[in-house]
Backbone as ProteinMPNN parsed JSONL, in Angstrom:
{"seq_chain_A": "XXXXXXXXXXXXXXXXXXXXXXXXXXXXXXXXXXXXXXXXXXXXXXXXXXXXXXXXXXXXXXXXXXXXXXXXXXXXXXXXXXXXXXXXXXXXXXXXXXXXXXXXXXXXXXXXXXXXXXXXXXXXXXXXXXXXXXXXXXXXXXXXXXXXXXXXXXXXXXXXXXXXXXXXXXXXXXXXXXXXXXXXXXXXXXXXXXXXXXXXXXXXX", "coords_chain_A": {"N_chain_A": [[164.248, -51.382, -83.202], [163.471, -49.193, -84.572], [160.975, -48.238, -86.016], [158.554, -48.092, -89.264], [155.767, -46.261, -89.407], [152.233, -45.681, -90.627], [150.143, -43.134, -91.399], [147.689, -40.674, -92.035], [146.942, -37.029, -92.64], [145.506, -34.324, -93.012], [146.931, -31.316, -94.638], [148.114, -28.015, -94.31], [148.986, -25.585, -96.739], [150.844, -22.678, -97.387], [150.603, -19.865, -98.931], [153.598, -18.905, -99.646], [154.76, -21.255, -99.914], [153.987, -22.241, -102.223], [155.689, -22.693, -103.933], [157.533, -24.724, -104.072], [157.572, -28.177, -104.715], [154.764, -30.555, -104.612], [155.421, -32.731, -103.214], [157.608, -31.633, -101.416], [156.774, -29.024, -100.109], [154.659, -30.906, -98.141], [156.494, -32.924, -97.196], [157.684, -31.183, -95.198], [156.135, -29.374, -93.991], [154.926, -31.904, -92.628], [157.14, -32.743, -90.986], [157.927, -30.292, -89.536], [155.304, -30.643, -88.121], [155.226, -33.014, -87.044], [157.903, -33.614, -86.249], [159.981, -35.472, -83.312], [158.066, -35.709, -81.54], [155.833, -37.052, -79.959], [153.245, -39.487, -80.908], [150.16, -41.014, -79.134], [150.023, -44.601, -78.892], [151.754, -45.084, -80.987], [154.779, -43.871, -81.508], [157.549, -42.401, -80.914], [158.197, -40.09, -82.333], [160.2, -39.437, -85.337], [160.999, -38.339, -88.363], [159.853, -37.824, -91.665], [159.569, -40.156, -93.88], [158.194, -41.342, -96.205], [155.765, -39.939, -98.732], [153.0, -41.412, -99.898], [150.77, -40.646, -100.64], [148.74, -38.337, -102.186], [146.116, -35.884, -102.442], [144.832, -33.895, -104.462], [145.273, -30.174, -104.292], [142.949, -28.254, -102.249], [141.932, -25.117, -102.899], [141.221, -22.337, -100.139], [138.959, -19.313, -100.007], [139.377, -17.836, -97.929], [141.552, -17.715, -96.668], [143.823, -18.223, -98.64], [145.053, -20.694, -98.35], [146.471, -23.921, -99.452], [144.793, -26.735, -98.914], [145.691, -30.129, -98.767], [145.203, -33.577, -98.402], [147.139, -36.072, -97.033], [148.805, -39.215, -97.396], [151.369, -40.718, -95.282], [154.903, -42.313, -94.399], [156.071, -42.421, -91.484], [159.372, -42.299, -89.626], [160.171, -44.01, -86.906], [160.241, -44.241, -83.598], [160.008, -47.028, -81.637], [161.023, -49.138, -79.602], [160.615, -52.894, -79.793], [159.156, -55.077, -77.032], [161.379, -56.716, -75.17], [163.226, -56.593, -76.415], [166.869, -55.828, -76.588], [168.992, -53.028, -75.903], [171.115, -49.734, -76.536], [172.262, -47.757, -73.932], [173.275, -44.683, -72.387], [174.009, -44.488, -68.91], [172.445, -42.003, -66.822], [171.464, -40.54, -64.791], [171.164, -41.651, -61.342], [168.845, -42.598, -58.688], [167.345, -43.482, -55.685], [165.016, -44.777, -56.571], [165.689, -46.41, -58.782], [167.517, -46.453, -61.701], [168.349, -44.329, -64.451], [168.115, -43.713, -67.981], [169.949, -42.861, -71.23], [169.218, -42.369, -74.524], [169.933, -40.469, -75.895], [168.91, -38.964, -77.991], [166.657, -39.138, -76.64], [165.192, -39.734, -73.894], [163.422, -40.69, -71.725], [164.351, -43.197, -70.1], [163.529, -45.862, -67.965], [165.193, -48.123, -65.136], [164.022, -49.839, -62.826], [165.029, -49.84, -59.357], [163.707, -53.102, -58.005], [164.813, -54.176, -60.782], [166.875, -54.328, -61.203], [170.337, -56.084, -61.173], [171.005, -58.609, -59.005], [172.154, -58.172, -55.724], [172.518, -55.822, -55.915], [173.231, -52.478, -54.884], [171.994, -48.766, -53.587], [173.99, -46.351, -52.967], [174.345, -43.892, -50.706], [176.352, -41.711, -50.661], [177.917, -41.82, -52.85], [176.005, -41.109, -54.968], [175.26, -43.22, -56.168], [174.549, -46.167, -58.305], [175.314, -49.796, -56.642], [176.826, -52.824, -58.038], [177.51, -55.396, -56.093], [179.4, -57.979, -56.792], [181.059, -60.437, -56.355], [182.395, -59.964, -54.052], [183.462, -57.568, -54.619], [182.586, -54.105, -55.603], [180.931, -53.012, -58.22], [180.331, -50.131, -59.54], [178.041, -47.966, -60.888], [178.438, -45.663, -63.126], [177.849, -42.534, -64.213], [177.128, -41.632, -67.749], [178.435, -43.484, -68.359], [178.306, -46.546, -70.846], [175.665, -48.508, -71.332], [174.018, -51.884, -71.273], [170.463, -53.238, -71.662], [167.703, -54.36, -71.507], [164.091, -53.957, -73.011], [161.037, -54.351, -70.841], [158.719, -53.06, -70.797], [156.267, -50.707, -72.202], [154.988, -47.393, -71.72], [152.323, -45.192, -72.763], [151.42, -41.79, -71.729], [148.394, -40.205, -71.603], [148.57, -36.591, -72.213], [146.534, -34.523, -72.439], [143.756, -32.49, -70.598], [140.435, -33.514, -69.723], [138.126, -32.122, -70.748], [135.4, -32.543, -69.6], [135.433, -33.377, -67.042], [136.004, -32.16, -64.252], [138.356, -32.758, -62.118], [140.238, -34.185, -63.735], [141.549, -32.394, -65.194], [143.746, -31.62, -63.259], [147.151, -32.4, -63.395], [147.878, -36.028, -63.276], [149.675, -38.803, -62.671], [149.401, -42.207, -62.346], [151.439, -43.471, -60.013], [153.563, -45.363, -60.265], [156.468, -47.618, -59.163], [158.572, -47.181, -60.969], [158.857, -44.8, -62.348], [159.625, -43.314, -60.549], [161.628, -41.884, -60.39], [161.53, -39.566, -61.798], [159.629, -37.873, -61.029], [158.024, -35.93, -61.235], [157.524, -34.668, -63.449], [155.519, -35.529, -66.215], [155.461, -37.585, -68.756], [155.13, -38.359, -71.966], [155.796, -40.993, -73.151], [157.594, -43.768, -71.649], [159.701, -45.805, -71.273], [159.991, -49.077, -69.665], [162.734, -50.873, -68.36], [164.866, -53.62, -67.751], [168.033, -55.022, -66.476], [168.638, -57.793, -65.567], [169.978, -59.819, -66.279], [172.69, -61.773, -67.615], [174.897, -60.322, -69.038], [174.212, -57.819, -69.718], [173.946, -54.254, -68.175], [176.436, -52.008, -67.036], [178.393, -51.634, -69.807], [181.197, -52.38, -69.596], [181.16, -54.209, -68.13], [181.571, -56.402, -68.694], [183.685, -57.248, -69.984], [183.366, -55.387, -72.739]], "CA_chain_A": [[163.965, -50.105, -82.079], [163.172, -48.259, -85.153], [159.518, -48.527, -87.071], [157.455, -47.393, -90.202], [153.829, -45.937, -89.082], [151.663, -45.176, -92.069], [149.336, -42.279, -90.9], [146.672, -39.418, -93.059], [146.23, -36.006, -92.255], [145.478, -33.224, -93.727], [148.142, -30.497, -94.746], [147.544, -27.221, -94.91], [149.888, -25.606, -97.396], [150.788, -21.631, -97.353], [150.854, -19.358, -100.49], [154.597, -18.854, -99.729], [155.519, -22.467, -100.026], [153.274, -22.591, -103.345], [156.643, -22.356, -104.995], [157.717, -25.996, -103.684], [156.592, -29.366, -105.37], [153.852, -31.054, -103.04], [156.311, -33.29, -101.664], [158.14, -31.224, -100.739], [155.891, -29.256, -99.369], [153.701, -31.666, -97.529], [157.076, -33.508, -95.979], [158.165, -29.818, -95.051], [155.155, -29.264, -93.065], [154.581, -32.769, -91.549], [158.255, -32.616, -90.256], [157.75, -29.655, -88.547], [154.319, -30.939, -87.042], [155.511, -34.366, -86.131], [159.246, -34.342, -85.541], [160.462, -35.27, -82.018], [156.605, -35.577, -80.959], [155.181, -38.683, -79.243], [151.419, -40.215, -80.744], [149.826, -41.869, -78.426], [150.06, -45.708, -78.987], [152.499, -44.862, -82.346], [155.916, -43.577, -80.693], [158.36, -40.967, -80.785], [158.618, -39.855, -84.389], [161.826, -39.008, -85.926], [161.406, -37.861, -89.485], [158.953, -38.199, -92.436], [159.931, -41.451, -94.624], [158.245, -40.67, -97.523], [154.651, -39.474, -99.2], [152.311, -42.277, -99.886], [149.97, -40.387, -101.702], [149.013, -36.633, -101.708], [145.01, -35.69, -103.18], [144.856, -32.051, -105.693], [144.95, -29.505, -103.078], [141.662, -27.259, -101.945], [142.21, -23.386, -101.821], [139.712, -21.5, -99.336], [139.072, -18.17, -100.305], [139.5, -17.651, -96.886], [143.293, -17.367, -96.276], [144.187, -18.57, -99.32], [146.198, -21.757, -98.44], [146.013, -24.948, -100.315], [144.96, -27.667, -98.055], [145.786, -31.48, -98.919], [145.201, -35.02, -97.77], [148.09, -36.791, -97.613], [149.258, -40.7, -96.787], [152.828, -40.273, -95.263], [155.166, -42.707, -93.69], [156.776, -41.618, -90.496], [160.085, -43.137, -88.741], [159.379, -43.753, -85.603], [161.217, -44.74, -82.649], [159.541, -47.544, -80.645], [161.612, -50.609, -79.752], [159.819, -53.771, -79.136], [158.967, -55.177, -75.453], [161.989, -57.758, -74.838], [164.794, -55.962, -77.373], [168.042, -55.247, -75.912], [169.472, -51.744, -76.445], [172.552, -50.092, -75.764], [172.329, -46.393, -74.266], [174.552, -44.118, -71.162], [173.218, -43.971, -67.859], [171.942, -40.44, -67.046], [171.209, -40.245, -63.336], [170.555, -42.659, -60.546], [168.262, -42.178, -57.583], [166.754, -44.597, -54.825], [164.115, -45.77, -57.202], [166.352, -47.155, -59.866], [168.564, -45.888, -62.759], [167.604, -43.455, -65.707], [169.124, -44.048, -69.121], [169.334, -42.022, -72.116], [169.735, -42.802, -75.958], [170.787, -39.105, -77.015], [167.588, -38.487, -78.559], [165.259, -39.943, -76.339], [165.277, -39.768, -71.679], [162.688, -41.236, -70.697], [164.433, -45.004, -69.848], [163.731, -46.4, -66.496], [165.146, -49.31, -64.894], [163.552, -49.604, -61.517], [165.399, -51.032, -58.537], [163.95, -53.984, -58.144], [164.887, -55.164, -61.974], [169.241, -53.745, -61.504], [171.513, -56.859, -60.802], [171.053, -59.064, -58.131], [172.937, -57.475, -54.678], [172.61, -53.789, -56.122], [172.402, -51.366, -53.286], [172.337, -47.596, -53.629], [175.322, -45.379, -52.029], [174.145, -42.43, -51.229], [177.604, -40.562, -50.854], [178.163, -41.533, -54.121], [174.65, -41.322, -55.18], [174.869, -43.982, -57.557], [174.041, -47.843, -57.321], [176.566, -50.416, -56.795], [176.743, -53.814, -57.883], [178.376, -56.008, -54.757], [179.897, -58.986, -57.504], [181.995, -61.638, -56.086], [183.106, -58.977, -53.587], [183.857, -56.28, -55.999], [181.731, -53.358, -56.083], [180.794, -52.168, -59.435], [179.791, -48.979, -59.374], [177.05, -47.52, -61.921], [178.98, -44.118, -62.985], [177.443, -41.484, -65.105], [177.857, -41.591, -68.88], [179.072, -44.745, -68.426], [177.652, -47.031, -71.572], [174.225, -49.942, -70.782], [173.147, -52.598, -72.259], [169.727, -52.909, -70.943], [166.162, -54.835, -72.022], [163.005, -53.129, -72.809], [160.112, -54.745, -70.226], [157.106, -52.581, -71.256], [156.178, -49.643, -72.671], [153.968, -46.746, -71.567], [151.482, -43.663, -73.025], [150.613, -41.09, -71.021], [147.923, -39.281, -72.181], [148.763, -34.997, -71.813], [145.522, -33.886, -73.071], [143.294, -32.678, -69.927], [139.373, -33.74, -69.906], [136.77, -31.011, -71.032], [134.216, -32.948, -68.78], [135.859, -33.963, -65.99], [137.163, -31.208, -63.417], [139.262, -33.81, -61.549], [141.374, -34.585, -64.846], [141.977, -31.486, -65.426], [144.919, -31.675, -62.797], [147.985, -33.375, -63.872], [148.317, -36.974, -62.648], [150.018, -40.162, -62.937], [149.795, -43.297, -61.321], [152.648, -43.477, -58.819], [154.58, -46.389, -60.503], [157.7, -47.126, -58.701], [159.727, -47.109, -62.795], [158.754, -43.389, -63.011], [159.481, -42.115, -59.262], [162.737, -41.239, -60.526], [160.998, -38.568, -62.664], [157.685, -37.996, -61.083], [157.46, -33.914, -61.404], [157.156, -34.416, -65.002], [154.685, -36.284, -66.916], [156.544, -38.351, -69.876], [154.2, -39.15, -72.604], [156.063, -41.906, -73.332], [158.418, -44.584, -71.289], [160.172, -47.747, -71.571], [160.372, -49.875, -68.38], [163.848, -51.668, -68.569], [165.687, -54.034, -66.869], [169.511, -55.398, -66.849], [168.963, -58.862, -64.587], [170.669, -61.032, -67.212], [174.043, -61.795, -68.291], [175.765, -59.732, -70.433], [173.188, -56.66, -69.573], [174.298, -53.87, -67.698], [177.208, -51.484, -68.286], [179.251, -52.741, -70.851], [182.524, -52.541, -69.053], [181.324, -55.083, -66.687], [181.58, -57.698, -69.167], [184.461, -56.693, -70.935], [182.945, -54.79, -73.586]], "C_chain_A": [[163.18, -49.201, -83.144], [161.716, -49.057, -86.239], [159.327, -47.711, -88.273], [156.307, -47.371, -89.631], [153.927, -45.096, -90.444], [150.166, -44.109, -91.106], [148.562, -41.297, -92.112], [146.688, -38.43, -92.03], [146.051, -34.909, -93.444], [146.449, -31.714, -93.681], [147.92, -28.974, -95.146], [149.474, -26.389, -95.63], [149.788, -23.596, -97.656], [151.365, -20.862, -98.323], [152.637, -19.317, -100.838], [155.055, -20.338, -100.43], [154.706, -22.984, -101.668], [154.236, -22.996, -104.43], [157.353, -24.556, -105.328], [157.228, -27.202, -104.834], [155.539, -29.715, -103.95], [154.563, -31.669, -102.251], [156.923, -33.062, -101.305], [157.626, -30.098, -99.635], [155.258, -29.396, -98.06], [154.792, -32.105, -96.539], [157.892, -32.072, -95.39], [157.497, -29.722, -93.641], [155.081, -30.158, -92.004], [156.028, -33.034, -90.526], [157.667, -31.812, -89.236], [156.559, -29.502, -87.651], [154.693, -32.309, -86.048], [156.755, -34.792, -85.587], [159.377, -33.863, -84.063], [158.789, -35.198, -81.147], [156.245, -36.782, -80.779], [153.651, -38.839, -79.786], [151.593, -41.012, -80.426], [149.783, -43.366, -79.223], [151.415, -46.043, -81.056], [153.919, -45.108, -82.127], [156.457, -42.47, -80.773], [158.507, -40.883, -82.233], [159.532, -39.089, -84.846], [161.911, -37.885, -87.092], [159.927, -38.437, -90.246], [159.725, -39.189, -93.747], [159.62, -41.101, -96.32], [156.318, -40.324, -97.904], [154.202, -40.944, -99.814], [151.931, -41.885, -101.415], [149.579, -38.912, -101.299], [147.158, -36.53, -102.592], [145.726, -34.018, -103.521], [144.391, -31.478, -104.139], [143.68, -28.287, -103.672], [141.939, -25.958, -101.999], [140.97, -23.008, -101.455], [139.838, -20.448, -100.055], [139.372, -17.332, -98.935], [140.436, -17.144, -96.49], [143.918, -17.896, -97.466], [145.318, -19.512, -99.722], [145.499, -22.659, -99.018], [145.702, -25.822, -99.141], [144.631, -29.32, -99.111], [145.883, -32.626, -98.208], [146.046, -36.085, -97.993], [148.315, -37.977, -96.45], [150.539, -40.997, -96.978], [153.557, -41.685, -94.317], [155.896, -42.002, -92.608], [158.179, -42.713, -90.03], [160.05, -43.182, -87.419], [160.176, -44.59, -84.39], [160.207, -45.38, -81.401], [159.94, -48.985, -80.737], [160.017, -51.969, -78.809], [160.234, -54.638, -77.798], [159.995, -57.171, -75.689], [163.738, -57.472, -75.767], [165.692, -55.134, -76.535], [168.502, -54.097, -76.895], [170.636, -50.787, -75.853], [172.223, -48.045, -75.429], [173.377, -45.66, -73.061], [173.663, -44.169, -69.889], [173.318, -42.424, -67.49], [172.113, -40.14, -65.412], [170.717, -41.79, -62.682], [170.118, -41.931, -59.041], [168.192, -43.956, -56.523], [166.393, -45.658, -55.385], [164.872, -46.609, -58.175], [167.561, -46.436, -60.431], [167.675, -45.628, -64.137], [168.93, -43.25, -67.133], [168.667, -42.986, -70.28], [169.676, -42.838, -73.276], [170.33, -41.467, -76.544], [169.521, -38.3, -76.9], [166.372, -38.899, -77.367], [166.147, -40.532, -74.377], [164.437, -40.621, -71.345], [162.583, -42.86, -70.382], [164.353, -45.143, -68.291], [164.15, -47.794, -66.342], [165.315, -49.115, -63.634], [164.651, -50.37, -60.62], [165.639, -52.376, -58.627], [164.229, -54.957, -59.956], [166.99, -54.798, -62.459], [169.526, -55.471, -61.25], [171.248, -57.499, -59.717], [172.416, -58.393, -56.698], [173.372, -56.489, -55.26], [172.189, -53.024, -55.112], [172.733, -49.537, -54.035], [173.222, -46.722, -52.811], [174.953, -44.426, -51.954], [175.112, -41.508, -51.252], [178.283, -40.24, -51.872], [176.984, -41.071, -55.439], [174.771, -42.133, -56.633], [174.948, -45.414, -56.947], [175.107, -48.348, -57.746], [176.139, -51.919, -57.286], [177.581, -54.623, -56.652], [178.172, -57.447, -55.753], [180.957, -59.274, -57.085], [183.218, -60.771, -55.222], [183.768, -58.014, -53.91], [182.801, -55.586, -55.687], [181.625, -52.489, -57.503], [179.964, -51.206, -59.467], [179.008, -48.407, -60.756], [177.557, -45.922, -62.115], [177.955, -44.03, -64.009], [177.786, -41.649, -66.184], [178.326, -42.783, -69.387], [177.671, -45.883, -69.555], [176.551, -48.534, -71.134], [173.758, -50.207, -71.749], [171.609, -53.217, -71.493], [168.144, -53.819, -72.08], [164.91, -54.366, -71.942], [161.897, -54.33, -71.847], [158.812, -54.452, -70.738], [157.097, -51.024, -71.357], [154.856, -49.038, -71.961], [153.523, -45.552, -71.888], [150.952, -43.154, -71.971], [149.409, -40.239, -71.865], [147.597, -38.013, -71.815], [147.6, -34.149, -71.561], [144.572, -34.005, -71.369], [141.89, -33.013, -70.639], [138.818, -32.459, -69.652], [135.673, -30.94, -69.793], [134.465, -33.421, -67.378], [136.827, -32.971, -64.941], [138.507, -32.114, -62.677], [140.571, -33.829, -62.539], [141.917, -33.582, -65.02], [143.8, -31.077, -64.741], [145.533, -32.656, -62.937], [148.268, -34.341, -62.647], [148.714, -38.168, -63.065], [150.134, -41.301, -62.199], [151.239, -43.483, -60.375], [153.81, -44.933, -58.802], [156.078, -46.181, -59.909], [158.961, -46.804, -59.772], [159.512, -45.871, -62.782], [158.885, -42.45, -61.623], [160.399, -40.943, -59.192], [162.331, -39.757, -61.372], [159.673, -38.131, -62.366], [157.463, -36.596, -60.836], [157.735, -33.902, -62.613], [156.907, -35.708, -65.72], [155.289, -36.66, -68.167], [155.386, -38.525, -70.916], [154.516, -39.91, -73.252], [157.27, -42.563, -72.748], [158.69, -45.213, -71.37], [160.687, -47.948, -69.866], [161.81, -51.144, -68.394], [164.205, -52.979, -67.661], [167.248, -54.856, -67.657], [169.774, -56.747, -65.984], [169.254, -59.849, -65.575], [171.823, -61.239, -67.601], [174.385, -61.257, -69.44], [175.03, -57.873, -70.631], [173.613, -55.83, -68.33], [175.195, -52.744, -67.953], [178.316, -52.544, -68.734], [180.733, -52.907, -70.497], [182.634, -53.614, -68.061], [181.72, -56.556, -67.499], [182.76, -57.681, -70.42], [184.646, -56.204, -72.433], [182.986, -53.583, -74.122]], "O_chain_A": [[162.285, -48.48, -82.704], [161.663, -50.086, -86.912], [159.923, -46.635, -88.332], [155.766, -48.431, -89.317], [154.751, -44.405, -91.044], [149.406, -44.618, -90.282], [149.115, -41.341, -93.211], [146.521, -38.679, -90.836], [146.523, -34.897, -94.581], [146.581, -31.127, -92.607], [147.551, -28.732, -96.295], [150.613, -26.569, -95.2], [148.718, -23.161, -98.081], [152.539, -21.065, -98.636], [153.056, -19.6, -101.961], [155.695, -20.349, -101.482], [154.951, -24.1, -102.126], [153.912, -23.481, -105.514], [157.493, -25.259, -106.329], [156.488, -26.884, -105.764], [155.555, -29.307, -102.789], [154.614, -31.521, -101.03], [157.436, -33.896, -100.558], [157.971, -30.192, -98.457], [155.205, -28.571, -97.148], [154.592, -31.94, -95.336], [159.074, -32.342, -95.175], [158.012, -29.901, -92.537], [155.115, -29.818, -90.821], [155.893, -33.496, -89.393], [157.051, -32.266, -88.272], [156.491, -28.691, -86.728], [154.519, -32.529, -84.849], [156.961, -35.748, -84.84], [159.148, -32.761, -83.564], [158.649, -34.525, -80.126], [156.44, -37.592, -81.685], [152.792, -38.303, -79.086], [152.462, -41.834, -80.719], [149.439, -43.22, -80.396], [151.589, -46.986, -81.827], [154.417, -46.2, -82.402], [155.757, -41.46, -80.694], [158.943, -41.705, -83.04], [159.477, -37.884, -84.6], [162.573, -36.85, -87.007], [159.11, -39.195, -89.722], [160.488, -38.593, -94.507], [160.359, -40.772, -97.249], [155.622, -40.636, -96.937], [155.127, -41.644, -100.226], [152.265, -42.247, -102.543], [150.005, -38.368, -100.28], [147.098, -37.341, -103.516], [146.641, -33.34, -103.055], [143.655, -31.927, -103.26], [143.491, -27.729, -104.753], [142.271, -25.526, -100.895], [139.913, -23.18, -102.063], [140.79, -20.434, -100.836], [139.593, -16.125, -99.032], [140.34, -16.065, -95.904], [145.074, -18.106, -97.101], [146.121, -19.471, -100.655], [144.286, -22.576, -99.209], [146.479, -25.62, -98.208], [143.697, -29.544, -99.881], [146.732, -32.657, -97.317], [145.879, -36.917, -98.885], [148.151, -37.912, -95.232], [151.057, -41.369, -98.031], [152.781, -42.165, -93.49], [156.353, -40.898, -92.903], [157.968, -43.923, -90.109], [159.856, -42.12, -86.828], [160.659, -45.693, -84.646], [159.72, -44.709, -80.49], [159.51, -49.831, -81.521], [159.14, -51.929, -77.946], [161.411, -54.867, -77.519], [159.574, -58.253, -76.098], [164.853, -57.987, -75.694], [165.423, -54.086, -75.947], [168.468, -54.083, -78.125], [171.08, -51.055, -74.737], [172.03, -47.221, -76.323], [174.414, -46.303, -72.9], [172.491, -43.818, -70.026], [174.257, -41.736, -67.889], [173.039, -39.431, -65.02], [170.144, -42.723, -63.245], [170.736, -41.062, -58.426], [168.756, -45.041, -56.663], [166.762, -46.824, -55.244], [164.421, -47.752, -58.253], [168.441, -45.921, -59.741], [166.786, -46.282, -64.684], [170.088, -42.834, -67.168], [167.577, -42.423, -70.379], [170.33, -43.872, -73.146], [171.085, -41.433, -77.515], [169.169, -37.403, -76.134], [165.172, -38.825, -77.632], [167.064, -41.242, -73.965], [164.812, -41.446, -70.511], [161.597, -43.596, -70.354], [165.104, -44.538, -67.527], [163.719, -48.66, -67.102], [166.259, -48.507, -63.131], [165.148, -51.41, -61.051], [166.663, -52.971, -58.965], [163.877, -56.116, -60.178], [167.803, -54.946, -63.372], [168.452, -56.062, -61.142], [171.194, -56.561, -58.922], [173.586, -58.261, -57.059], [174.565, -56.188, -55.199], [171.076, -52.928, -54.593], [173.613, -49.29, -54.86], [172.746, -46.498, -51.698], [175.029, -43.713, -52.954], [174.868, -40.445, -51.824], [178.948, -39.235, -52.122], [177.263, -40.784, -56.604], [174.478, -41.78, -57.775], [175.224, -45.807, -55.814], [175.817, -47.953, -58.671], [175.02, -52.26, -56.903], [178.611, -53.989, -56.424], [177.108, -58.059, -55.674], [181.925, -58.546, -57.305], [184.428, -60.774, -55.451], [184.782, -57.695, -53.289], [181.827, -56.29, -55.42], [182.226, -51.436, -57.714], [178.762, -51.466, -59.417], [179.688, -48.529, -61.774], [177.135, -45.044, -61.363], [177.344, -44.949, -64.556], [178.988, -41.915, -66.179], [178.568, -43.063, -70.561], [176.493, -45.998, -69.219], [177.062, -49.513, -70.59], [173.281, -49.596, -72.705], [171.923, -53.802, -70.457], [167.905, -53.626, -73.272], [164.45, -54.296, -70.803], [162.045, -55.448, -72.34], [157.959, -55.28, -71.058], [157.808, -50.268, -70.695], [153.885, -49.727, -71.647], [154.174, -44.622, -71.411], [150.147, -43.762, -71.266], [149.785, -39.619, -72.86], [146.559, -37.873, -71.169], [147.566, -33.255, -70.715], [144.519, -35.1, -70.809], [141.841, -32.913, -71.865], [138.958, -31.806, -68.618], [135.213, -29.961, -69.207], [133.537, -33.837, -66.686], [138.055, -33.02, -64.861], [139.658, -31.801, -62.981], [141.708, -33.539, -62.167], [143.138, -33.742, -65.034], [144.726, -30.533, -65.343], [145.033, -33.767, -62.763], [148.663, -34.013, -61.528], [148.017, -38.668, -63.948], [151.038, -41.359, -61.365], [152.057, -43.813, -61.233], [154.527, -45.385, -57.91], [156.763, -45.163, -60.003], [160.044, -46.305, -59.464], [160.348, -45.475, -63.594], [158.469, -41.299, -61.498], [160.375, -39.855, -58.617], [163.216, -38.901, -61.388], [158.758, -38.017, -63.181], [156.533, -36.275, -60.097], [158.338, -32.884, -62.954], [157.673, -36.662, -65.853], [155.732, -35.653, -68.719], [154.441, -39.029, -70.308], [153.808, -40.004, -74.255], [158.285, -42.058, -73.227], [157.779, -45.951, -71.747], [161.425, -47.272, -69.149], [161.516, -52.339, -68.448], [163.449, -53.114, -66.698], [167.476, -55.144, -68.832], [170.937, -56.955, -65.637], [168.525, -60.84, -65.544], [171.979, -60.293, -68.372], [174.2, -61.66, -70.588], [175.337, -57.021, -71.465], [173.705, -56.508, -67.307], [174.995, -52.243, -69.059], [178.821, -53.595, -68.338], [181.419, -53.632, -71.218], [183.604, -53.943, -67.378], [182.091, -57.585, -66.934], [182.588, -58.077, -71.573], [185.605, -56.435, -73.17], [182.319, -53.331, -75.126]]}, "name": "protein", "num_of_chains": 1, "seq": "XXXXXXXXXXXXXXXXXXXXXXXXXXXXXXXXXXXXXXXXXXXXXXXXXXXXXXXXXXXXXXXXXXXXXXXXXXXXXXXXXXXXXXXXXXXXXXXXXXXXXXXXXXXXXXXXXXXXXXXXXXXXXXXXXXXXXXXXXXXXXXXXXXXXXXXXXXXXXXXXXXXXXXXXXXXXXXXXXXXXXXXXXXXXXXXXXXXXXXXXXXXXX"}
């Protein structure tokens, strides 16, 4: 679920932070820049793990700041395809189920990836698994175990040359219809179509 990603960046240290050690200043600045941000094809950054190398800073006369090139490692949330995770049911729509891990909400289980014989109950606004004559409701906030099918990174930066690209757009994949009004930079499409997956309570866990 979590990996270490190695990156390099130029860090601007302001005079007010000159009293800190290089590692302290760099870590503080990089955490402010990357924490809780999605880097395309890397994942959701959690925090700086360590500083591997930092060049001696160069002070510019224009602003008096020190600029240092740093090589560092980030703790990144990026589960692998096929990994089984545990979250909680956040919401249900006819398009499927949305799951949260607490720190990450863009997890979608599309309707075709739910258990067989599942149906959406419009009165309860919940999905129901019809199993052996029983109605198993997918109540909100219930712990749910799911398998990652695929990930999607979406570049939210508009093109400077293509006017059409300035309008927010995203391929209308059914997996994302439950949250179609907001373009998420990183989403996971998942499934519960296996024994042991779905609500933990279904399996006596």
